[in-house]
N, C-alpha and C positions, 0 to 999 in steps of 0.2 A: 207646285203644279196647279194649274187652273182647273176648277171643277167643270163638270159637264153643263151645268146651268149657265156658267159664265160664258162658255164657248157657244152655246146656243143663243144666248143674248147677244153676244158680239156678232154672230152670224146674221141674226135678224136685223140689227142695226145696220150692218154692212149692206144687206140686201135692200133696206129701205132707202139708204143713201143712193144706192145705184139706181133704184127706180125713180128717185126725185131727179137725179142727174139726167136720166134718159127722157122722163116725161114731164118734168117740173116746169118747163117753159112753155108759153103759148105757141101753137104752131104758126109757121110763117103764112102770112097772107099775101097773095098775089093780086095785084091790081094792074090792069093793062088797058091801053088805049090812047087816044089823043090826049095831049096834056096842055095845060096853060100855066106859065110861070107867075107867081105872085111877087117874088123878090129873087135874090140870087140863090137861095137855098130852100125855097118853099114852092110847091106846085099844086095844082088840082088835076086829078086824073079820075074819069068817071064820077064826077061830082064830089070827090073825097079830097080834102085838103091833106097834104103830107109834107114832111120835111126831109131832106136829104141827110142821111145819117153819116156821122163821122167827119163832117166838115162844117165850117161856119163861114158865111159870107158877109161882107159889110152890109149894113142896113141901108135901105133905099135912099135915105137923106144923108148918109154918111159920105164925107169926103176924105180924100187923101191928098198929100202933096207930092207932086212929081215934077222935077226940073223947076221948082219954085212956083209952080201953078197949083191952084186948087182944082182937083179932078173929082167928078162924081162917081167914086169907085163903087158905091152901092148901085147906082144905076147902070154902070158897066157890067157888074155882076149879074144883074137881072137880065140885061141884053144878051149876055153870054149863055145864060140858061135858056132864054127864049130862042136863040139860034139853034141850040141842041134840040129843043123840042119841036122845032119846025122840020127836023129831018125825018120825022115819021112817028109811028106809034112807040110808046115807051112801055116797058115792063118794069114794074116796081115790086120789090118784095121786102116784107118787114113783119116784125111781130111785138114791137113796143109802141106805146103811146106816149107822147110827151105832155107836159103840163098844160099845153094849149089844145089837147085832144087831137093832135095830129099823128098819123101814123109815121114812125120813123123808117125810112126805107133806103134801099140801095136801088137806083133806077138805071136801067140800060136801053140803049137804043142800038140795034144790030149787034148786041153783045158787048158794046163799049160802056164802061162804068162812067156815067155823067160826072159824078162827084169827084172821081180821081182825076178826070180831065180838067175840071174847074180848079181844083187845087193846084195841078201841075202847071196850068196856064196863069196862076196868080190872081184868079178871081175870088179865091176863098183861102182860108187857113185850115190846116188840119185840126180835127177835133176828136181824134182818137183812131181814125181809119186810114190815113194817108200821110204818114210821116215821110216817106221817101219822095212822094210827089212834092210835098212842101219844101223839103230840102233841095230838090232840083230847081223849083221855082225861085227859091232864095239865091241859089247859086248862080242862076241865069239872069237874076234882076228883072223878072217879068212881072206884069200886073202890078199889084199892090206893092210888091218887093222892088219895083223900080224907084221907089221913094220912100216916104214915111207915112204911117197910118196908125190909127188907134185899133187895137184888137176889137173885133166886133162885140165880143162879150163886155169888154170894158166900156165901149161907147154906149151899149145899151144901159149899163148900170149908171153911167154919168147922165144920160138923158132922163132916166127915171128919177134920179136925185134932183136934178134941176126942175123937173115937173113938180116934185114933192115940196121943193122950196118955194114955189111961187104961191103968192097969197090967193 
């Protein structure tokens, strides 16, 4: 049989864990207004640089091969985000900061999730939030899934290694 001290200690620990689960994360930050695209997954709203959470778009200079042709898929992704942002004010919510000091956000215009649409239309890949949208884009062969491409994360790594190797 467990003693009363053990039971009290276990109750206190359980309560502390519960409090951390409820209050241990930063509150969501809401940023809204007109926005400007930086690239296919980064934007500026109200002077604040942000990155769309849960997806990864090709880098601006990144190309893909579609029907034997080199296509500027990074520029296409940025253009798709610009088209979204031209529809009106954006509402972005997030509570994490990435290593580049950008707020990681989910952004919506008229209730529609921009990241989900970009992944669904093949302008970005899933990075933890949109597996169904990526599966649909792959199945339909749209955007980057219409040909071959290097995952954006691998492209960035390769570019960094090439820069580091230069004298």
